[in-house]
N, C-alpha and C positions, 0 to 999 in steps of 0.2 A: 633187978633190970629184966625184963621180958627177952632181951638179945642184948649181945656186946655191941658196943657202936662199931660201925662198919667204918673201916680205915681203907682211904682208897689213895692210888698214884695220881696226883692232879698235876694237871702241867700247867705252868704259868702261863697268861693269855699272850705274854710278849716272846713266849717259846723260846727262851734261853735256859730253863731249867726245869726240873722235875722234882718235885716234893714230896713226902710222905705225909699228909695233913689229915685230922678228923673231919668229916665231911658233917656239916649242919643239916640238919633235919627241915626241910620248909614248908611252912603250910600251905595246901593248893587251896583251901577252904576257911572263909574269914567267919563262918556261922553266921551270917547276916544277908549277904547278897552272892553274886556270881561274876566278879570281876575275874578276869583271865579264861573265862569258860565260853562256850558258843555252842548252840543247839544246831544238831543235825537231824533232817527228817522229821521222823512224825512223833516224838513224843513230847509229854508236858512236864516241863520243871519249875519248881518253885523252892523257896525256904520257907520250912515251917519248923518253931521250936528248935532251932540253931541246926536243923539237919536238911541237906539235898533230900528233896521228895521228887523221884523219876515216878510217871504213871503213864499208861497208854493213852495215845492220842488220838491219832487217824486212823490207826489199825496199821502201820507201816513200824517198820523198826525204828528207833529214837535213840539219839546221843546225845550227850552233852560231854563237849571236848574241849581239852585243855589247848589255850592259844599256843603254850609253849610245846617243844618236841624234846625230847629226850633218848639219849644213846644208852649208856649203862645207867642205872638206878637202883634203889630199893624203894618201894611203895607199900605204904601201910592206909588200910582204913578199915573203918567198922561198918557193917550192913546189918540191914534189919529187913525181911521178906514179909508183907504185908498182905501178898494175893496168891493165887497159884501160878501165874504165868512166871515164865525164868527171865534173867537178866544176867550181867556179865560187866566185866571190867576191861578194857582193851588197852594195849599199850603197844609202843611202837607200831601203830597203826596211822593209815591214811586214808581222807574221803579223795575218792578217783571219780573223773568221770567217764561214764560208760552210756552206752547205749548208740544208736544208728547216728544222730546227731550231737553226741558227747555232751547229754544234759540231764542224766541222770546222775545224781550221786552215788557211791556205793563205797561202803568202809571196808578196807583190807587191814588186815594186820593180827594179832593174837590178843586171842579173848580168855580172861581166867574166868570160867563158867561160874554163876550164881542161880542155883535152885532152890526154890522154899524146901523142896521135900529130900530127904534122905536117899541115897543111891541113885542120884540124878548127876553124878559126876561134878558136885561142888567142889574146886580147888582143881580142877582138869584144865586144861589149856585145848581151845579149837582155833582153826586157822579160818578167821572169820573173811569170807569172799575170795579166798585163795583157791578154794577148790580140793582142798586136803582132808577136809575132815579133822577129827580129833587126832592133834599132835602126841598127847598124854592124856591119860584118864588114872585116877587115883586106884588101888586096889579096894577090892568089895570090904577088905577087914577094916577099915576106915569110914564105912558108910555111916557111922553113929557119931562123928565129930562134929557136923553139923547141927547147930540148935535150932530144930526148926520154932518156928515164931516168936525168937526172940535175937539178940543182936549176936553177931558172929564178929571177929577180927582176922581181917585177911593181909597177908604178908605176900609180897610179890617182888622177885628178885631177877634182874637179867642183866648178865654181865658178860659182854663178848656175847659169844652163843650159848650161855649157860642159863637157863631157866628154872627159877626153882620156886614153888608155891606152898605157904603154909596156912593152914585154916586152924584158928583158936589153937596156935602154937604147936600143930602136928604139921609134920611134913607131908603133903599130900603128893607132889610131881617133883621129879629131878629128871632135866633131860637136856638136851642141846639140839638148836635149830638156827641156823644161819639166812634164814630167808631175809630178813628186815635187819638193819643197822641202826634206824632211829625214827622215830615216830611220836605222834600224839599218844596220851592217857585220855581215856574216855569213859563213861559210865553210860550202861546201855539198858533199855526197856526193849523186849520182843516184840516182834509182829504180831499179827494174829487177833481173833475176837475175844480172847480170855485176857483180863483186866490183867494189868501188871501193875504192881505200887512197890517200891522197894524205898527205905531211907537208908542215907547214907551221913557218916559224920567222921570226924579224926582223920581227915585225909591228908596227908603227909608224904614227902617225899626227897631221899637222900640222892641230889643229881651227882653222877660221879664222871660225867664227860665222856672223852672219847677211849678213856684208858690210858697206861704208859706206853713209853717207845716211840713218839713221834720226835723227829724233827723238822725245823722250817727251813723252808728252802726259799723263802723271801722275807727280808728283814724289816719290811713296812716302811722302809727309807728310801731307800734307793734298788738300783737296779746290779747291785754286787751279786756276783755267781750266774748273773744270766747274759745272754747275749743277741741284741738282736738281729735277724737274717733277712735279706731279700728287703723287703719295701714295706711302707707304712711306718707307723710313729707309735712308740711306746713311751709313756711318762709315768711317775708315779704320784697320784694324787690322792692326799687325804688317808694316808695308808693302803692304796690299793694301787696295783699295777691298771693302767688304763691303756686299751690300744684304740687307736684313731685312723681312719681311713683317712690318706692323704693322696693315693693314686689309685688306679683301679686295679692294681695287682695284688697276690698273695701277700701276707707278711707273716713273720715267727719271730718269737722271743723264747730263746730255748736255754736249758740248762747248761752250765759249763760241763757237769758231772752227767755220766750215762748210769743206767739204770737196767737191771734185769729182772729180777722177781723183786715186788714191791707191793706196796701199798699207798696211793697219793689221795689226799683229800684238799678240797678247795671251796671257796663260796664264790660266785660270781653274777653278774648281772647282764645281761644282751639287749640293750635298748632297741637293737633293729638289725635285719638281717641275720646270718648266722656266723657261728667261729664255731672254735673246737680246742681239743687239748689231744696233741700226739704224743704217743709215747714208744720205748723202744724204734726210735726214729734217728733217720741221720738226714743230712742237708746236701741235696747235690746243686752246687754252685752255678754251674753252667745253666740248669734249667729253672734256676731260682724257685726250686720246690723241694718240699719234705717228701721223704717215704717213709713211711711207717702204719702205724695203726691211731686212728683217730678217735675219740669221743664226741659226739654232737655237744655243741653248746649253742642254743637258739632261743631266739625271741619269742615269748609266750605262744602268739600265733602258732607256730610251731613246735609247742614244748613237748608233743607228743614224741620227737625226736631226740630231746635231751638224753643224752647217756647212751644211746644207740652205737654202735660200731661201724665204721666205715675202713675201707682200704682198698680204695680203686671201684669198690663196689659195696654195696651194704653188707654187712656179715651177718647182722642180726633182723629180727621180726620188727620191722617198722611198724607194723601195724598193731602192735602191741598198745594198749590204752594205758596212757600215762596222761591223758589231758587233766588240768586243774593243779599238777605237782607244782609247776614253776609259775612262781607270781610276779608280776610285772610291777618293776619299781622296788623290789626287794631283793635282799640277798637271799640266794639259794647255796645247796650246797652239793657236791657230787662227790663219790668216792670210787676209784680204780683199783683194783686189785689186778695184777698180775702174777700169776705163778706156773712156770711149766708155760704147759700149752692152754692154761686155764684164764680167761679174763672176764670179772666181773664188774660190774657199776651197778652202783645206785645213784638215785636223784632223792636229795631231801630224804635219804634213808631208805627210800622205796626201791626193791630190787628191778631193775630194768634190764639188764642183758646178765646172760652166764652161757660165755660162747667158750668151745673148744677148738683150737686151731690146729687142727689133726697134721697139718705140715706145714708147721710155724716157718715164714719165710723171714719175719724180724723176732730175734729172740734178746736182744740188748740196744739201746742208745738212748739217745737225750730226750728229756720231757721237753715238750714246746706248747705253747701258747698259740693258736693262730688266729688271723683276721683273714676272713675271706674277700675274694676279688668282689667289685660290685661296686665300691665305695660308699654303702649306704650303712655300714656296722661301727658300732661301739660298744665295745665290751669291757668288764672290768673283771679283776681276779683278785684275791685277798686271801690272807690267812691259808698259807699255802704248806701242808705237811706232809712229808713223806715217812715209811716205814720199812726198811728193809726186810727182806725175809729170807 
């Protein structure tokens, strides 16, 4: 075998146990057509002789993107370049709306380089759209690993913050970076007048999920372990906590347990108005309000605010572009990490906030789901897990 089969720690969906099981390889391409993929921007994509063929289109960058997103994974594929222009493989990546009117699609995420010429960093990893440039490049003594004009085998793994690439069974880069925690896989053709033509085949993945150590704090059946506070109505419907405004006042659903340093992840839908998740928080019974730090949850019309931090005022840059990340009528996910003075949030795997509280007022407390005042909000939460640090 080329590599030993990777064994991962996989959590049961029910969240009641963790088991060590071999993870099966799943094919991402059936050799015939492109179900499970969609095109973004300017490339031309087709299936020819059992291969995906990516070519220059209108001169812009182009991507063929998986519909599904992945967190920890091992990805393998074969590629063959047939023209001078370069290409790449995106992973943990996102298409974000940018521009003055938020109508310009831009790819953000990790890209493993594919270049038809030796010595051009094939096997290296670039920060596409993030402004940091090369994150890791292979040493020059590996320049001849690339088979020019022939089929090459790529292996890309990202587990936690650890990224490793292999080209034709040779390790090219091995480093750590924690900017994104989940995202799409995508094939790229580069921009510019130089024609690009790349063939791809034998695309498969081991989906390793979110890794070990997560504890469910919602059982999917009732509100055991949670306490309603102040106003509004909280129920469990179809495996989700549903908050419904019945007054025009704030309402909260708080954990019985308090948390200090932790990671929290959950899925949400917001049908109107806004909501949020408080943490390191406490309830003032007289004022019927919670004090603490809040990660914003908003309907897609205000989705550029999801994951931003608020505590009496905005703590983070609410102008940061996250338009297009949150989808109406779909489950979206958020992760909140608190460790000491540092708070980091991700929305659908995309880094939104990385905040250091220099003079922390709140150091521990409950986690609480919020319904905003105003009477127009209906919000749903499910798959709520914590990992204490």
